[in-house]
BAFI-3210 file (N, C-alpha, C; in Angstrom, 3 decimals, decimal comma, padded with zeros to 6 digits):
// residues 126
n [1|2|3|4|5|6|7|8|9|10|11|12|13|14|15|16|17|18|19|20|21|22|23|24|25|26|27|28|29|30|31|32|33|34|35|36|37|38|39|40|41|42|43|44|45|46|47|48|49|50|51|52|53|54|55|56|57|58|59|60|61|62|63|64|65|66|67|68|69|70|71|72|73|74|75|76|77|78|79|80|81|82|83|84|85|86|87|88|89|90|91|92|93|94|95|96|97|98|99|100|101|102|103|104|105|106|107|108|109|110|111|112|113|114|115|116|117|118|119|120|121|122|123|124|125|126]
n.u [001,502|000,501|001,314|000,455|001,575|002,298|004,676|006,228|006,423|005,868|004,773|005,324|004,081|003,297|-000,101|-000,520|000,082|-001,339|-003,268|-006,351|-009,177|-012,013|-014,082|-012,464|-009,901|-010,786|-013,159|-012,160|-013,497|-015,175|-012,644|-010,482|-008,497|-004,772|-002,041|001,488|004,341|007,765|009,745|013,736|014,997|013,705|011,941|009,107|006,406|004,316|000,639|-000,822|-003,414|-004,501|-006,675|-007,217|-004,435|-003,517|-003,794|-002,605|-001,296|000,802|002,732|003,103|004,604|002,581|003,907|006,716|006,615|005,064|005,446|003,387|001,329|-002,019|-002,153|-004,009|-005,723|-003,702|-002,814|-000,865|-000,405|-000,913|000,180|-000,914|000,546|001,289|002,456|005,305|007,205|008,900|010,350|009,059|006,899|005,774|003,620|001,477|-001,069|-002,605|-004,632|-006,409|-005,680|-004,776|-005,096|-003,136|-002,706|-000,162|-000,521|-002,242|-003,126|-005,131|-007,086|-008,182|-009,155|-009,209|-011,015|-010,064|-011,285|-010,593|-008,588|-005,891|-004,738|-003,092|-004,530|-002,622|000,055|003,662|006,073|008,956|010,895|012,493]
n.v [-001,593|002,515|005,129|009,501|010,572|014,199|015,040|012,570|012,601|009,728|007,187|003,394|000,263|-002,880|-004,170|-004,869|-004,120|-001,847|-000,447|-000,536|000,950|001,123|003,135|006,449|008,508|011,325|013,892|013,294|010,604|009,684|008,354|005,403|003,831|003,779|004,364|003,816|005,072|005,162|006,764|007,013|008,743|010,122|010,856|010,677|009,448|008,938|008,774|008,347|009,162|006,605|006,684|009,094|010,555|013,342|014,152|013,575|012,674|013,257|011,016|010,216|007,745|007,069|005,446|006,045|008,875|007,956|004,964|003,776|004,166|003,572|000,430|-001,485|-004,255|-005,757|-002,780|-000,456|002,991|006,090|009,194|012,122|014,627|018,600|020,051|022,566|025,489|026,300|024,564|025,189|024,807|022,291|019,969|017,053|014,736|013,699|012,268|011,503|009,103|007,305|004,248|001,448|-001,647|-003,167|-006,221|-007,137|-004,990|-003,259|-000,157|002,104|005,337|007,000|008,246|009,176|009,629|011,116|013,867|013,420|013,124|015,188|017,093|019,170|018,135|018,973|018,364|019,311|020,923|023,253]
n.w [000,127|-001,354|000,806|000,236|001,933|004,497|005,553|005,358|002,832|-000,688|001,060|001,854|002,761|004,635|004,396|006,299|008,195|008,720|010,945|012,288|013,756|015,228|016,021|014,669|015,643|018,087|016,875|014,805|013,697|011,829|010,120|010,038|009,663|009,575|009,520|011,706|012,713|012,755|012,925|012,884|013,691|016,088|019,151|018,746|017,607|014,713|013,635|011,045|008,819|006,060|004,977|004,244|003,788|004,225|006,904|010,282|013,462|015,469|017,672|021,659|024,248|027,028|028,504|028,818|030,298|032,130|034,229|034,928|034,428|033,203|031,160|028,999|028,709|026,220|024,900|023,721|025,344|024,233|024,137|022,242|021,269|021,073|019,117|019,217|017,732|019,979|022,848|025,047|024,459|024,283|024,051|025,795|025,276|028,136|029,074|026,948|026,141|023,166|022,629|021,099|019,994|019,356|017,816|017,032|015,426|016,346|017,478|019,668|021,275|024,198|026,951|030,070|033,487|035,690|036,779|037,623|035,765|032,199|030,625|028,734|029,292|029,707|027,937|028,141|030,392|031,739]
ca.u [-000,610|000,944|000,065|001,796|002,284|002,789|005,206|006,803|006,162|005,125|005,510|004,980|004,377|002,336|-001,357|-001,138|000,056|-002,481|-004,192|-008,033|-009,878|-013,817|-014,693|-011,318|-009,322|-011,983|-013,007|-011,901|-014,661|-014,702|-011,235|-010,820|-007,557|-004,061|-000,682|002,301|005,264|009,305|011,143|014,801|015,757|013,109|011,440|007,842|005,877|003,369|-000,149|-001,143|-004,607|-004,479|-007,801|-006,905|-003,130|-002,757|-004,366|-001,621|-001,080|002,226|002,132|004,342|004,616|002,848|004,459|007,414|006,359|004,636|005,503|002,609|000,562|-003,226|-001,993|-005,184|-005,583|-002,595|-003,173|000,096|-001,180|-000,079|-000,459|-001,263|001,392|000,791|003,907|005,677|008,579|009,019|010,018|008,746|005,642|005,470|002,447|000,659|-002,475|-002,721|-006,063|-007,111|-005,498|-005,075|-004,062|-002,848|-002,869|000,625|000,190|-003,583|-003,282|-006,338|-006,563|-009,251|-009,389|-010,668|-011,334|-009,859|-012,659|-009,440|-007,913|-004,537|-003,997|-003,555|-004,524|-001,707|001,073|004,393|007,242|010,260|010,850|013,703]
ca.v [000,217|003,421|006,587|010,256|011,985|016,001|014,711|012,268|011,823|008,671|006,299|002,171|-000,330|-003,675|-003,587|-005,840|-002,974|-000,761|-000,284|-000,607|002,240|000,966|004,722|007,162|009,345|012,145|014,601|012,450|009,726|008,889|007,652|004,051|003,197|004,590|003,676|003,909|005,705|005,403|007,162|006,419|010,429|010,927|009,920|010,420|008,393|009,688|008,134|008,702|008,239|006,170|007,582|011,102|010,997|014,957|014,008|013,141|012,444|013,309|010,245|010,054|006,682|007,556|004,695|006,688|009,758|007,964|003,363|002,829|004,658|002,276|-000,878|-001,795|-005,325|-005,391|-001,844|000,471|003,970|007,464|010,460|013,018|015,922|019,538|020,402|024,454|025,891|026,556|023,423|024,618|024,546|020,979|019,179|016,000|015,192|012,241|012,364|010,744|008,657|006,284|003,009|000,526|-003,384|-004,018|-007,468|-007,150|-004,055|-002,420|000,370|003,206|006,432|007,108|010,018|009,202|010,820|011,347|014,614|013,364|012,529|016,396|017,524|019,416|017,776|019,858|017,331|019,692|021,760|024,608]
ca.w [000,193|-000,718|000,534|-000,214|003,187|004,031|006,641|005,465|001,261|-000,236|001,908|000,870|003,626|003,486|004,278|007,369|009,174|009,394|011,723|012,099|014,704|015,136|015,783|014,857|017,026|018,785|015,558|013,042|013,534|009,883|009,821|010,768|008,658|010,270|010,190|013,180|011,522|013,779|012,186|013,546|014,493|016,674|020,060|018,509|016,161|013,604|013,155|010,099|008,397|005,201|003,963|004,278|004,553|005,038|008,337|010,951|014,695|016,737|019,516|022,862|024,610|028,287|029,943|029,058|031,218|033,562|033,969|036,294|033,125|032,412|029,694|029,027|026,981|026,169|023,950|024,457|025,564|022,995|024,139|021,089|020,619|020,457|018,620|018,915|017,891|021,451|023,193|026,135|024,907|023,678|025,565|025,464|026,300|028,936|029,591|026,450|025,190|022,047|022,909|020,226|020,261|017,510|017,763|016,094|014,316|016,435|018,245|020,182|021,711|025,135|027,888|031,267|034,093|036,446|037,190|037,969|034,314|032,225|029,099|028,210|030,019|028,694|027,970|028,649|031,264|031,541]
c.u [000,954|000,532|000,777|001,087|002,255|003,886|006,624|007,181|005,639|005,689|004,472|005,337|003,225|000,802|-001,555|-000,414|-000,406|-003,053|-005,637|-008,514|-011,679|-014,011|-013,229|-011,209|-010,943|-012,264|-012,835|-012,586|-014,819|-013,396|-010,686|-009,046|-006,613|-003,228|000,606|003,554|006,011|009,166|012,468|015,471|014,744|011,716|009,925|006,878|004,511|002,366|-000,861|-002,359|-004,276|-005,701|-007,381|-005,492|-002,183|-002,965|-003,275|-001,162|000,428|002,048|003,551|003,999|004,374|003,989|006,245|007,657|006,194|004,853|004,242|001,382|-000,426|-002,545|-003,441|-005,445|-004,435|-002,311|-002,126|-000,152|-000,134|-001,005|-000,541|-000,283|001,300|002,273|003,754|006,878|009,061|009,217|009,208|007,497|004,609|004,321|001,834|-000,471|-002,674|-003,870|-006,822|-006,486|-005,455|-004,196|-004,292|-002,259|-001,707|000,459|-001,483|-004,789|-004,922|-006,177|-007,520|-008,547|-010,404|-010,613|-011,412|-010,592|-011,664|-008,905|-006,530|-004,005|-004,424|-003,522|-003,536|-000,612|002,413|005,635|008,498|009,899|012,295|014,695]
c.v [001,324|004,231|008,186|011,512|013,162|015,827|014,287|011,717|010,652|007,693|004,680|001,369|-001,022|-003,160|-004,700|-004,838|-001,314|-001,055|000,335|000,616|001,625|002,580|005,349|007,720|011,009|013,271|014,247|010,700|008,621|008,556|006,786|003,005|004,218|003,345|004,540|004,159|005,849|006,067|007,651|007,542|010,703|010,284|009,519|009,694|009,389|008,478|008,368|007,868|007,420|006,205|008,693|011,488|012,196|015,371|012,826|013,282|012,563|011,858|010,452|008,938|007,243|006,148|004,578|007,721|009,076|005,897|003,018|003,878|003,065|001,963|-001,833|-003,082|-004,956|-004,374|-001,232|001,977|005,115|008,337|012,039|014,314|016,524|019,836|022,143|024,003|026,291|025,427|023,454|024,569|023,122|020,160|017,842|015,878|013,677|011,794|012,169|010,361|007,866|005,257|002,130|-000,789|-003,374|-005,576|-007,715|-006,066|-003,057|-001,008|001,604|004,320|006,186|007,936|009,205|010,806|011,902|012,737|014,139|013,444|014,416|015,485|018,090|019,513|018,207|018,696|017,569|020,492|022,258|023,647]
c.w [000,000|-000,689|000,222|001,008|003,094|004,660|006,103|003,406|000,784|000,561|001,742|001,958|003,238|004,057|005,642|008,446|009,414|010,262|012,126|014,573|014,443|015,539|015,777|015,669|017,161|017,264|014,792|013,105|012,299|009,661|010,983|010,255|009,188|010,236|010,440|011,974|012,724|013,199|013,072|014,362|015,566|018,050|020,184|017,421|016,049|013,185|012,078|009,282|006,875|004,412|004,008|004,843|004,377|006,773|009,222|012,370|015,463|017,965|020,531|022,867|025,854|028,963|030,010|030,043|032,379|033,415|034,905|035,720|033,713|031,142|029,836|027,838|025,968|024,257|024,559|024,434|024,965|023,315|022,755|021,442|020,736|020,162|018,544|018,429|019,252|022,734|024,399|026,437|024,198|024,908|025,399|026,178|027,301|029,161|028,652|025,455|024,581|022,954|021,316|020,394|018,463|016,953|016,651|015,653|015,072|017,665|018,613|021,299|023,016|026,167|029,676|031,858|035,243|036,183|037,081|036,919|033,294|030,555|028,234|029,360|029,218|029,127|028,356|029,619|031,320|033,265]
res [m|k|i|n|t|q|k|f|g|e|i|e|f|p|d|d|l|v|i|n|f|n|e|g|p|f|g|f|e|e|l|k|k|f|v|l|i|k|p|d|d|s|a|f|y|w|l|n|s|v|e|k|p|e|i|a|f|a|l|f|g|l|r|i|i|d|e|n|y|p|q|i|d|n|h|e|a|f|g|i|v|t|l|n|s|d|p|l|k|v|t|i|n|m|r|a|p|i|f|i|n|q|d|n|k|t|a|y|q|t|i|f|d|k|d|n|y|s|l|y|y|n|l|f|t|e]
***
């Protein structure tokens, strides 16, 4: 399968790497098929839509930040990253994680009601 992404240009990957959502990420519920890209030189992953390749989300593994972050049904938790040219303004949404199961290529997003997970967790500090 080939898609033309904004971040990486044209990429090719096997069909069995497509990650399927029953309902797409919040605000993008109509998008169900994504590919997870991990550049070698980056701490971030990119969740790129297969149906609309211009749509991509920067992700960061949440257990790197909090080793006790919930892991649900063999799905790894990722937070959507809000990028900024000022590293001190880069934030991660820890309250509405995307859970991805790399084995069966399924994913979903949920919202935790607990206030102990921030919507705007600062990844970098001074």
